[in-house]
N, C-alpha and C positions, 0 to 999 in steps of 0.2 A: 771756662764756663761751658757747661754741656747743654744747658737749657736756660730758658728765660721765662720768668713769671711776671705778668703785669698786674698790679693792684691799683685801686683807686675808686673814686666815687662812680656810681652809675652815671653815664653820660660823659665820662672823662676821655673816652675814645679807646679803651682797652682792646676791644675786638677789632676795630678798624685799624688801629696802629699795629696791633699784633699780627694781623694778616699781612700788612705791608712789610713788617720786619721779617716775618717768616719767608715771604717771597724773595726779599733781597738776599737773605742768607741761604736760601734754598733749604729751609728747615720745615718741619711739620708745624701745623697750627692746631690748637685745641682750645675750645671755649667751654669752660666748666658750666656755664648757664645752659648751654645746649645739651651737655651731658646729663644735667639734672632733669631737663625737660624730656629727654629720651628715656631716661630711667623710670620716670613717673608717668609718662604718656600724657602730659598736661603742660600748659604754659606756666611760666614762673608766677605770673600774677594770679592765675587760677589756683595754683598750688598754695601760694601764700594766703590767699583768701580762704581756702579750704582748711588749712591746718594751723595758721597763725605763724607769727614770726619765730617763736622759740623752736617749734617743730621744724619749720623750714630750715633754720640754721643747723639743726641736727641732721636733716637730710643732705644739706650742702656739705657738711663735714664728712658724712659717711660716703657720699659720692666721690669726693676728692681723695679720701683715704683709700678708696677702692681702685682709683685710676692707676693704670700702668703707663707711666709717661716715658716714652722713649727719649734717648739723647737727641739733641738737636731739635727740640720742640719749643715753640713759643706758646705759653699758656696764658689765656685771658681769663681772669677770674671774675666772679660776681663781686659786687662792692661789699657785701657782708662777710666775705671769707675771713676778714681780719678779726671777727668775733671768735674764731676757733684757733686756739693755740696749737692744737694737734694738726689741723689742716695746714696752717702756716708753717709749722715745723717740718712737715712732710715736704711741702713745696720748696722751702728753703734748703732742705737737704739735697734736692735734685737740681736746683737752679739758682740763678741770680735773680733777686726780687727787685723790680723797678716800680716805684710809686709814681704814677702819672698825676701830678699835683695840679689839677685843673682849677681855674678860677670859678667861683660860684656862678657868675653870669654865664660862662660857657657851659657849665653843667646844666643850669636851668634851661638854657636855649636848646641844648641837645635833648634833654628829657621831654620838653614840651613838644618837640618835633617828632618824637617817637612814642608818644603816649598811646595806649596804656602800657605801662612797663612795670615789671615786678621789682619793687624796691622794699627791702626789709627795713622797718622802722620809720618809714616816711610819715605815716599817719600820726605818729606820736607827737611830733613837734615841728614838722616842716623840714624843708631841704637845708636851710642854713643851720638849724640845730643839729640835724643829722651829720652834716659835714663837720661841725665842731666836735661832736662826739667821736667821730671816726678818725679825725686827723692824727691824734697821738698814736693810735693803733697802726695806721698806715706808715707813719714815720718810724715806729719801733721795728717793724718787720722789713723795712726797705734797706737793701744794700745800696740803692741809688735812688735819689729823688730828682725827678725831671719836671720843673715847673712848665706849665703850658696854659696859655690863655686863649688867644684868638687864632692860633696856628691851625692849619689844615692837618688832617691825619698824616699825610705824607711828610709835612714839615716836622711834626712831632716824632715820627718814626726816624727821620734822619737825625734829629736831635738826640734821641735815645741811642742810636747806633754810634754817633760821634762820642757821646759820653762813655759808652761801654768800651769803645776802642781806646779811649784816653785812660780810663781808670781801671779797666779790667781787660783780660785777654779773652777774645772770642775764639772759641775752638770751632771754626766753621769748615773744618775738613771733613 
């Protein structure tokens, strides 16, 4: 494994866990939401409000496909990245994809603590419906699924690293 991509719902801890994993492996860290904000000069929520969900998903895909991701990088993605086969194919070609399968209650608590937050598709049917819609996509693209509920980001990071060391070889040289 040369890089690692974390996917999952908003509030599942991808950025927090990704930073911890990157630090432990002495790898780079890249947050695709930050890349989108920098590229467009606006917050995710403001961009979603301005252009709508379909256009935002296109911007997300374009941003990811334009990224030059070096080896030994942990990539934290936006929760909606799984709507793009092209973006997920690109990320999968460069990395092992790990789905942080967080419990609905943990997601809700995290999102409420950090509102407002840019979430594609939330207005249509609420968080539970969005999770049910995305679950098959997350599972389809994941090389590894790591269930997480009430663990701290540090505990989830250690869980991910343990699973990777057991099931896959980490190239941390």
